[in-house]
NUSEMI-824724 format. One line per 8 residues: number of its first residue (from 1); their letters; for each residue x, y, z of C-alpha. Coordinates in Angstrom, 2 decimals, padded with zeros to 5 digits. Layout:
NUM = a = X:Y:Z  ...;
***
This chain:
1 = mtlpapyp = 134.66:147.01:112.30  131.31:148.84:112.23  131.47:152.50:111.28  129.80:155.06:113.56  126.73:157.10:112.66  127.54:160.23:110.62  126.68:162.50:113.56  125.78:162.26:117.25;
9 = plvsggeg = 122.12:162.11:118.33  120.16:165.22:119.30  119.76:164.12:122.91  121.24:165.32:126.18  123.93:163.09:127.63  124.38:161.37:124.29  128.18:161.44:124.16  129.50:158.36:122.39;
17 = ldrypgea = 126.07:157.07:121.34  126.88:157.62:117.68  129.06:154.51:117.88  127.87:150.93:118.00  128.32:149.17:121.34  131.70:147.53:121.78  133.10:145.18:124.38  131.99:146.47:127.78;
25 = aalparma = 134.97:145.20:129.77  134.26:147.36:132.83  130.78:145.91:133.43  131.70:142.19:133.68  134.65:143.17:135.87  132.42:145.07:138.29  129.79:142.32:138.25  132.49:139.76:138.98;
33 = aiyavpvd = 133.49:141.79:142.04  129.87:142.07:143.22  129.12:138.38:142.69  132.54:137.19:143.95  133.42:135.11:140.88  136.23:135.33:138.28  135.53:137.76:135.48  135.61:135.01:132.83;
41 = qvlpvrgl = 132.56:133.47:134.53  130.34:136.56:133.92  128.30:137.36:130.80  126.27:140.61:131.06  122.79:140.32:129.55  119.71:142.50:129.13  118.08:141.48:132.37  117.39:138.05:133.76;
49 = thglelvw = 114.67:137.43:131.15  117.22:137.87:128.37  119.45:135.33:130.10  116.52:132.92:130.13  115.85:133.58:126.46  119.45:132.65:125.63  119.02:129.20:127.21  115.75:128.70:125.31;
57 = rlaardgg = 117.52:129.69:122.08  120.34:127.29:122.85  117.92:124.44:123.49  116.00:125.22:120.27  119.18:125.37:118.21  120.38:122.04:119.60  117.04:120.35:118.99  116.16:120.02:122.67;
65 = sveapkae = 113.71:121.60:125.08  113.55:123.47:128.38  111.94:122.13:131.54  110.79:125.08:133.68  108.16:126.04:136.28  104.61:126.83:135.10  104.92:130.57:135.56  105.93:133.72:133.74;
73 = pyerlaai = 108.21:134.51:132.01  108.97:130.82:131.46  105.62:130.03:129.81  105.92:132.93:127.39  109.40:131.86:126.34  108.19:128.29:125.93  105.51:129.55:123.54  108.10:131.42:121.47;
81 = ypakgept = 110.55:128.49:121.37  108.49:125.27:121.12  110.08:122.10:122.46  111.76:119.90:119.85  113.05:116.99:121.89  114.13:115.80:125.31  114.97:118.44:127.94  118.48:119.80:127.46;
89 = vvviralg = 117.94:122.62:129.94  116.30:122.59:133.39  115.31:125.93:134.93  114.61:126.30:138.65  113.89:129.16:141.00  116.28:128.44:143.82  116.84:130.16:147.10  118.12:127.03:148.79;
97 = speavaem = 121.61:125.84:149.59  124.40:125.79:146.99  125.04:122.16:147.99  121.50:121.21:146.93  121.99:123.03:143.63  125.29:121.23:143.03  123.64:117.88:143.71  120.84:118.66:141.26;
105 = aarvapal = 123.33:119.85:138.61  125.13:116.52:138.84  121.82:114.66:138.58  120.55:116.42:135.44  123.90:116.44:133.59  124.63:116.70:130.71  121.59:119.02:130.57  122.19:122.59:131.74;
113 = lvvdegli = 120.81:123.51:135.14  119.78:127.17:135.11  119.14:128.84:138.48  116.96:131.95:138.55  118.34:134.12:141.38  116.45:137.30:140.55  115.41:137.83:144.18  118.34:136.40:146.10;
121 = efsdsvsa = 119.54:139.77:147.43  116.33:139.93:149.49  117.01:136.58:151.19  119.58:135.05:153.52  120.45:132.38:150.96  123.96:131.85:149.64  124.21:132.17:145.87  124.64:129.07:143.75;
129 = atvvadqp = 127.43:131.03:142.03  129.66:129.75:144.83  129.60:126.25:143.27  129.81:127.23:139.59  133.54:126.45:139.51  132.78:122.77:140.24  129.72:122.37:138.02  130.35:122.71:134.26;
137 = nlvvlrsl = 126.61:122.48:133.44  125.46:125.12:135.95  124.24:128.60:134.92  123.22:131.17:137.54  121.17:134.17:136.42  121.29:137.43:138.38  119.40:140.68:137.88  119.80:144.39:138.66;
145 = slayglag = 116.06:144.98:138.24  114.82:144.90:141.83  117.80:144.96:144.17  119.40:147.86:142.28  116.24:149.61:141.05  116.98:149.12:137.33  113.81:147.26:136.30  113.30:149.60:133.33;
153 = arvgaaia = 116.90:149.43:132.16  117.06:145.61:131.82  120.53:144.54:132.92  121.58:141.24:134.44  124.26:138.58:134.30  124.72:134.93:133.47  127.32:133.26:135.68  128.87:129.99:134.52;
161 = qaptlarl = 132.16:128.39:133.59  133.81:129.99:130.56  132.99:127.14:128.09  129.32:127.25:129.13  129.21:131.02:128.71  130.74:130.56:125.26  127.77:128.33:124.36  125.34:131.02:125.54;
169 = asvlepya = 127.28:133.73:123.72  127.01:131.71:120.50  123.26:132.45:120.40  123.65:136.07:121.52  122.43:138.63:119.00  124.81:141.39:117.77  125.08:144.51:119.92  123.04:142.83:122.64;
177 = lpeplvrl = 123.83:145.30:125.41  123.30:148.97:124.43  125.76:151.54:125.72  123.22:153.49:127.87  122.38:150.31:129.78  126.05:149.64:130.44  126.49:153.17:131.78  123.45:152.89:134.06;
185 = alqaldps = 124.57:149.51:135.36  128.08:150.78:136.14  126.58:153.72:138.03  124.23:151.49:140.02  127.05:149.07:140.86  129.61:151.73:141.70  131.24:151.19:145.11  129.77:154.52:146.28;
193 = rmietaer = 126.27:153.00:146.00  126.80:149.88:148.10  125.94:151.19:151.59  122.66:152.74:150.50  121.73:149.76:148.31  122.19:147.44:151.29  120.04:149.71:153.48  117.29:149.84:150.83;
201 = iasvrrer = 117.21:146.06:150.62  117.08:145.82:154.42  114.20:148.34:154.51  112.20:146.36:151.97  112.76:143.18:153.98  111.55:144.89:157.16  108.47:146.27:155.45  107.69:142.95:153.79;
209 = erlarelg = 107.82:141.21:157.15  105.49:143.83:158.64  102.98:143.57:155.79  103.03:139.77:155.85  102.46:139.77:159.61  099.53:142.22:159.47  097.87:140.82:156.34  098.43:137.24:157.51;
217 = rdltiepg = 095.82:137.70:160.23  093.04:137.64:157.62  094.65:136.46:154.37  096.72:133.54:153.20  100.21:134.88:152.44  102.45:132.63:150.40  106.08:132.14:151.47  108.61:134.11:149.51;
225 = vgpilmar = 111.09:136.97:149.47  111.47:140.31:147.77  109.28:143.34:147.12  106.22:141.28:146.10  103.69:139.57:148.38  101.45:136.84:147.00  098.10:136.83:148.83  094.84:134.92:148.46;
233 = pqdpaaal = 091.88:137.11:149.51  088.32:135.75:149.69  087.14:138.25:147.07  090.12:139.04:144.81  088.20:141.47:142.56  086.93:143.49:145.52  090.42:143.57:147.04  091.89:144.82:143.76;
241 = aalktygi = 089.27:147.59:143.58  089.97:148.64:147.18  093.69:148.78:146.50  093.09:150.99:143.49  091.04:153.34:145.67  094.04:153.78:147.94  096.40:154.34:145.01  098.11:150.94:145.24;
249 = eadlsgdr = 098.98:149.16:142.00  098.52:145.39:142.20  097.65:142.66:139.74  095.56:139.53:139.81  096.55:136.06:138.66  093.63:133.71:139.16  092.75:133.94:142.84  096.18:135.29:143.80;
257 = lrlpvsik = 097.04:138.95:144.29  100.54:140.26:143.64  100.99:143.02:146.18  103.87:145.50:145.96  106.10:146.15:148.98  107.26:149.75:149.08  110.36:151.03:150.82  108.10:153.78:152.22;
265 = pevndrll = 106.14:152.76:155.33  103.41:155.32:154.60  102.71:153.68:151.23  102.49:150.25:152.85  100.12:151.73:155.43  097.76:152.61:152.56  097.95:149.02:151.37  096.96:147.80:154.84;
273 = aafgltpa = 094.13:150.33:154.96  092.74:148.91:151.72  092.22:145.64:153.59  090.55:147.37:156.53  093.67:147.40:158.69  094.32:150.84:160.12  097.91:151.40:161.23  098.75:154.11:163.74;
281 = krrparvg = 098.94:157.52:162.11  102.45:158.70:161.42  104.07:161.82:160.12  105.48:161.55:156.61  109.04:160.27:156.82  111.62:163.04:156.86  114.09:161.36:154.56  116.44:162.83:152.01;
289 = qavrdtke = 118.89:161.51:149.48  121.58:163.04:147.32  123.49:161.43:144.46  126.44:163.58:143.48  128.72:162.46:140.66  131.50:164.74:139.42  134.78:164.21:137.60  136.48:163.88:140.99;
297 = trivcavd = 133.92:162.14:143.20  130.95:159.77:143.18  128.76:160.11:146.27  125.49:158.76:147.62  124.18:160.29:150.84  120.90:159.48:152.60  119.44:160.76:155.88  116.40:159.95:158.01;
305 = ldapgpik = 115.80:162.71:160.54  113.43:160.58:162.61  115.59:157.47:163.01  118.73:157.26:165.18  120.40:154.75:162.87  121.99:153.24:160.97  125.02:155.50:160.70  127.41:154.22:158.04;
313 = ietgvgff = 130.05:156.44:156.44  132.87:155.56:154.06  134.73:158.39:152.35  138.25:156.98:152.43  139.31:159.73:154.87  139.13:158.05:158.26  139.08:161.13:160.50  136.44:162.79:158.31;
321 = dhmleqia = 134.30:159.65:158.55  134.55:159.92:162.33  133.57:163.61:162.23  130.51:162.95:160.07  129.55:160.18:162.48  129.66:162.80:165.25  127.22:165.02:163.36  124.75:162.16:162.93;
329 = ahggfslr = 125.17:160.68:166.41  124.85:164.02:168.18  122.17:165.13:165.73  120.15:162.01:166.51  119.50:160.98:162.91  120.41:158.24:160.48  123.15:159.01:157.98  124.55:156.82:155.23;
337 = lqcegdlh = 127.25:158.35:153.08  129.68:156.64:150.74  132.18:158.38:148.49  134.61:157.21:145.84  136.97:160.14:145.28  140.34:161.13:143.88  142.22:160.62:147.15  145.37:159.82:145.20;
345 = tdphhtie = 145.45:163.53:144.34  144.12:165.22:147.49  141.23:164.77:149.97  139.85:168.23:149.11  137.15:167.11:146.66  136.08:164.14:148.77  135.61:166.25:151.89  133.95:169.25:150.25;
353 = dsaialgh = 131.69:167.27:147.91  130.60:164.98:150.74  129.56:168.05:152.73  127.59:169.36:149.75  125.83:165.99:149.33  124.99:165.89:153.04  123.59:169.40:152.84  121.38:168.52:149.87;
361 = alkqalge = 120.11:165.38:151.63  119.29:167.38:154.78  117.49:170.03:152.75  115.36:167.41:151.05  114.56:165.72:154.36  113.48:169.02:155.94  111.00:169.61:153.11  108.67:172.52:153.95;
369 = rkgiaryg = 110.24:172.64:157.44  106.83:172.63:159.10  106.82:172.07:162.84  110.58:172.20:163.35  112.18:174.14:166.20  114.23:175.93:163.52  117.00:177.22:165.81  119.86:175.43:167.51;
377 = fvlpmdea = 122.94:176.44:169.37  125.96:175.10:171.55  130.01:172.72:173.09  132.95:172.71:175.21  135.43:169.87:174.76  138.29:169.86:177.22  140.23:173.10:176.64  138.42:173.71:173.32;
385 = natvsidl = 135.14:175.54:173.04  132.90:175.50:169.98  129.79:177.60:169.61  127.43:176.77:166.78  124.24:178.67:166.00  121.86:177.37:163.34  118.80:178.91:161.73  117.06:176.53:159.32;
393 = sgrpyplf = 115.52:179.48:157.54  116.09:178.29:154.00  118.49:181.21:153.52  122.17:180.19:153.47  124.68:182.24:155.42  127.91:180.61:156.62  130.23:182.23:159.12  133.28:180.47:160.57;
401 = egtfdtpf = 135.65:181.99:163.12  138.62:179.93:164.20  142.06:178.83:163.04  144.08:175.62:163.09  147.86:175.31:163.40  148.03:171.60:162.50  147.63:171.16:158.71  146.52:167.49:158.85;
409 = igdyrtdl = 144.79:165.17:161.29  145.43:161.82:159.63  144.44:162.40:156.00  142.01:165.15:156.98  143.02:168.71:156.07  142.07:171.01:158.94  141.83:174.05:156.65  138.85:172.34:154.99;
417 = tahvfrsl = 136.77:172.50:158.18  135.48:175.96:157.30  134.75:174.74:153.76  132.73:171.80:155.10  130.37:174.00:157.08  130.14:176.62:154.37  129.12:173.84:151.95  126.61:172.47:154.44;
425 = aeamgaav = 125.06:175.89:155.07  124.75:176.66:151.37  123.46:173.24:150.32  120.88:172.83:153.12  119.74:176.45:153.16  120.72:177.53:156.67  122.49:180.27:158.55  125.36:178.55:160.34;
433 = hisvtgqd = 127.56:180.62:162.64  130.55:178.84:164.16  133.33:179.99:166.42  135.97:177.77:168.00  138.88:178.38:170.37  141.41:176.13:172.12  144.95:174.73:171.93  144.49:171.17:170.58;
441 = dhhkteav = 143.43:171.17:166.92  142.02:167.64:167.23  139.81:168.75:170.12  138.82:171.95:168.32  137.84:170.12:165.14  135.89:167.43:166.95  134.17:170.05:169.11  132.95:171.86:165.99;
449 = ykafgral = 131.46:168.75:164.44  129.84:167.60:167.68  128.47:171.07:168.38  127.03:171.27:164.89  125.32:167.91:165.43  123.88:169.08:168.77  122.68:172.37:167.33  121.15:170.55:164.38;
457 = rqairveg = 119.42:168.14:166.79  117.68:171.09:168.43  116.79:172.76:165.16  115.24:169.71:163.43  113.17:168.70:166.49  109.46:168.63:165.66  107.42:170.84:167.97  104.14:171.15:166.06;
465 = davpstkg = 102.73:171.50:162.57  103.20:175.20:161.84  105.97:176.83:159.87  108.27:178.34:162.53  107.99:181.92:161.32  105.68:184.86:162.09  105.52:185.35:158.32  103.97:181.89:157.91;
473 = vl = 106.63:180.89:155.42  110.39:180.30:155.44;
***
């Protein structure tokens, strides 16, 4: 047993860092769920490159060598671990079928076949991890660097049968995975992050396709996937200089340019402009995101005020999900919200914290609030009537008039309706006045949410470029 440091570090958020890393049981379990394999087939590593280094170490220790593509980081690892004998490891970058991988694993046996799947989330390919159970010499390497935005944290996984992982673990250095990296990985892989992660990946794929289509008119674009485009311009040095002028970071490898694909269309428009392609002018995207983690809830919420979809909501409270969908659908904007909360205790925290997160995301998306209509109002629904007035002034003021006789609609607590809109008003910086009457509490509740969405739709509508105030500022 290794004793801890004599005192904790003088850093914020450093709880527990005075102890040496132990067995991180939660991380392989969560990775196993993400990658759909048994937990004993997962070995967390410090990024995909570390997984590769382990197979080079293994080959060097056993007096063998590694056969790999002529590219980085393979060539650098080959320089560090010179070949000593016949290939005992074969490394491939595979985005093909698992059946083809299985056939190759059988062909190279008893050598290990190592499959680099660092970009697979950005493709339609099925992971080779699906055939690991039948191939004792197969190792699949996965990464959180690009798909989960953790390039600087360096976390990944080796997936293989337990005896093969034991061989890799035998060349693993002590304390290989620091505690802060484990924490970051568990946050990034939390169930509350999955909807927004999937949408980010989809956005990158859409933008990559657009860039490849536009640039392909004048340049040779190599096939591939992920947030990098490989292009061959006639004058690579001049292209690199032009990209720098437009604030785009790229790098040159021989006559090939590695071009970044941003999730932001306006950034990719600058890349196109560097090559003389002028996209249609567009307003900056009105997008906002909130990550809210408390002792009771873990929430990610994202909005795009200028896109009608997607709308994806998972809080664990079905009726509340439906009500938030009404806000987005009637508001005419994209909303993705996922919450993991303490529903075993009560839905209170899930409902209220989700409203706070939505309010923060809306506030961020509104930005300086230039050009917006600012005001909105409305909604009858059968015998119920809801009136909602909104002023996106930046000054919060909630007012709710109405009562509910039914304590629950499904798992949704009706008394929390006033709390939801108070939280929204305070978090987004808006005056929100609501009154509702009627006999059916279901109708009354739904009318309030729909009316809020309709009022918000009016208020966020862009009518010009000026701040909607005679003072010139909100």
